[in-house]
C-alpha positions in Angstrom: -57.1 154.1 -48.4 -57.6 153.2 -44.7 -61.1 152.1 -43.5 -62.9 154.0 -40.8 -63.7 152.3 -37.6 -67.6 152.2 -38.7 -66.6 150.3 -41.7 -64.2 147.8 -40.0 -67.1 147.0 -37.6 -69.6 146.5 -40.5 -67.1 144.2 -42.3 -66.2 142.1 -39.2 -68.5 138.9 -38.7 -71.0 139.2 -36.3 -70.8 137.3 -32.9 -73.7 135.9 -31.1 -73.2 136.3 -27.2 -73.8 133.1 -25.3 -73.7 130.8 -28.3 -71.6 127.7 -28.0 -70.5 125.3 -30.9 -71.4 121.7 -30.3 -68.5 119.1 -30.6 -69.1 115.9 -32.2 -68.3 112.8 -30.2 -65.3 110.7 -31.0 -65.9 108.0 -33.7 -66.6 104.4 -32.4 -63.7 101.9 -32.6 -63.8 99.5 -35.4 -64.7 96.4 -33.1 -67.7 98.0 -31.7 -70.3 95.4 -33.5 -68.8 92.5 -31.2 -69.7 94.0 -27.8 -73.0 95.4 -29.1 -74.3 92.1 -30.7 -73.1 90.2 -27.5 -75.1 92.6 -25.3 -78.0 92.4 -27.6 -77.8 88.4 -27.6 -77.6 88.4 -23.8 -80.7 90.6 -23.4 -82.7 88.5 -25.8 -81.7 85.2 -24.6 -82.2 86.2 -20.8 -85.7 87.5 -21.7 -86.6 84.5 -23.2 -85.2 82.4 -20.4 -87.3 84.6 -17.9 -90.6 84.4 -20.0 -90.5 80.7 -20.8 -92.7 78.2 -19.0 -91.2 75.8 -16.7 -90.9 72.1 -18.1 -90.7 69.0 -16.2 -89.5 65.6 -17.5 -90.0 62.1 -15.8 -88.7 58.8 -17.1 -89.8 55.3 -16.5 -88.3 52.0 -17.8 -89.8 48.8 -19.0 -87.9 45.6 -19.9 -88.6 42.9 -22.4 -88.4 39.5 -20.6 -88.2 36.3 -22.6 -90.4 33.4 -21.7 -89.3 29.7 -21.4 -89.0 29.1 -25.2 -87.7 32.5 -26.4 -84.1 33.6 -26.7 -82.6 36.8 -25.4 -82.0 38.0 -29.0 -85.9 37.8 -29.5 -86.4 39.9 -26.4 -84.1 42.6 -27.7 -85.8 42.5 -31.1 -89.3 42.8 -29.4 -88.0 45.8 -27.2 -87.1 47.6 -30.3 -90.6 46.9 -31.9 -92.4 48.0 -28.8 -90.5 51.1 -28.7 -91.6 51.8 -32.1 -95.2 51.4 -31.5 -95.2 53.2 -28.1 -96.3 56.4 -29.7 -99.0 54.9 -32.1 -102.6 55.9 -32.1 -103.8 52.8 -30.2 -101.1 53.1 -27.7 -101.9 56.8 -27.2 -105.6 56.4 -27.1 -105.3 53.8 -24.2 -102.9 56.1 -22.4 -105.0 59.3 -22.7 -107.6 58.0 -20.6 -105.2 56.8 -17.6 -103.3 60.0 -18.0 -106.3 62.3 -18.5 -104.6 64.1 -21.5 -106.0 64.3 -25.0 -104.2 61.7 -27.5 -103.3 64.6 -29.8 -101.7 66.5 -27.0 -100.1 63.4 -25.5 -98.1 62.6 -28.7 -96.1 65.8 -28.3 -95.3 64.9 -24.7 -93.9 61.6 -24.9 -90.7 60.3 -26.1 -89.3 56.8 -26.0 -85.7 55.6 -26.4 -84.3 51.9 -26.9 -81.0 50.5 -26.5 -79.4 48.3 -29.2 -77.5 46.3 -26.4 -80.4 45.9 -23.7 -83.9 45.0 -24.0 -85.1 48.1 -22.1 -87.4 51.0 -23.4 -87.2 54.6 -21.6 -90.3 56.4 -21.8 -90.3 60.0 -20.9 -93.2 62.2 -20.1 -93.1 66.1 -20.3 -95.5 68.4 -18.8 -95.6 72.0 -17.1 -96.2 70.1 -13.7 -94.2 67.3 -12.0 -97.0 65.0 -11.3 -98.6 65.2 -14.8 -95.1 64.5 -16.4 -94.9 61.3 -14.1 -98.6 60.2 -15.0 -97.9 60.4 -18.7 -94.8 58.2 -18.6 -96.6 55.7 -16.5 -99.7 55.8 -18.7 -97.8 55.0 -21.7 -95.8 52.2 -19.9 -99.0 50.7 -18.7 -100.5 50.7 -22.3 -97.2 48.9 -23.4 -97.5 46.3 -20.7 -101.2 45.6 -21.6 -100.4 45.1 -25.0 -97.5 42.9 -24.5 -99.3 40.7 -22.2 -102.0 40.0 -24.6 -99.2 38.9 -27.2 -97.0 37.1 -25.0 -98.3 33.6 -26.0 -97.5 34.3 -29.7 -94.1 36.3 -29.3 -92.7 34.5 -26.3 -91.8 37.8 -24.8 -93.5 40.1 -22.2 -92.8 43.5 -21.0 -92.4 44.0 -17.2 -91.9 47.1 -15.1 -88.2 48.1 -14.2 -88.7 51.5 -12.8 -91.9 53.7 -12.4 -91.7 57.3 -13.3 -91.9 59.7 -10.4 -92.5 63.3 -10.1 -89.3 65.3 -10.7 -88.0 67.5 -8.0 -86.6 70.4 -10.3 -87.5 71.7 -13.7 -85.6 70.6 -16.7 -85.7 74.4 -18.3 -82.5 76.0 -18.9 -81.8 78.6 -16.1 -81.7 82.2 -17.1 -77.8 82.9 -16.6 -77.1 79.9 -18.8 -79.5 81.2 -21.4 -78.2 84.6 -21.3 -74.4 83.3 -21.3 -75.5 81.3 -24.7 -77.0 84.3 -26.2 -74.1 86.5 -25.4 -71.8 84.1 -27.2 -74.0 83.7 -30.0 -74.2 87.5 -30.5 -70.4 87.9 -30.1 -70.0 85.5 -32.9 -72.5 87.3 -35.1 -70.7 90.5 -34.3 -67.3 89.0 -35.4 -68.8 87.8 -38.6 -70.2 91.2 -39.3 -66.9 92.8 -38.4 -65.1 90.4 -41.0 -67.5 90.7 -43.9 -68.2 94.6 -43.6 -66.5 96.7 -46.3 -63.2 98.4 -45.1 -62.6 102.0 -45.2 -59.9 103.2 -47.9 -56.8 104.3 -46.3 -56.0 108.1 -46.4 -53.1 109.0 -48.4 -51.0 111.9 -47.1 -51.2 115.0 -49.3 -48.1 116.0 -50.9 -46.9 119.4 -49.8 -48.0 122.2 -52.3 -45.0 123.9 -54.2 -45.3 127.7 -53.7 -45.8 129.5 -57.0 -43.0 131.5 -58.2 -43.2 135.2 -57.5 -43.7 137.5 -60.4 -40.9 139.9 -61.1 -40.5 142.8 -63.5 -37.3 143.8 -65.2 -35.7 146.9 -65.1 -37.5 148.1 -68.3 -40.9 147.3 -67.1 -40.2 149.2 -64.1 -39.1 152.4 -65.8 -42.2 152.1 -68.2 -44.6 151.7 -65.1 -43.0 154.9 -63.5 -43.4 157.0 -66.7 
């Protein structure tokens, strides 16, 4: 039985004019975490480099000089000892009055280093202004000089100024391009690690071609019965 044109139009799917089907974007490549993490690391590190306050460092040096009866080995040993007590409470209390910085804050702004081969002490002051960084280093150095001068008769060693700390010309903070480059390297490394540890997708196996089912046949007898 043939269908009328009205029935065919009713059975056909309705089409809405002006409607477009959206196509999905192509999938991202498997290595996308590496550039994404590198870009994120560069942005974070660059932002930190731009927002951080400038830091200035100034260094002065004092030398332990032996007296007449003292040996150079004694001067070397006392230089190590004075380097250890340079950040003690008594030294910082004396230096805070000269530098104009509280002793509690001065402890975090002073670093001292000694050499195992030379009786020299390096005193470094840190601040957000160049002049204050130099004042902090010189104040701690003066405190050591006063202390060693009062003990020179007993120890046979006196500290003398080798070089005074001066105001630095440039900040010791890392520049923004360098911090951004370090952040990009760290982010790329993290992205590579994520790429290695993430679960892998199972491989798709090719589907075997389906075998068509055998066609149903009827014998001559069945055909004759169907006719009857």
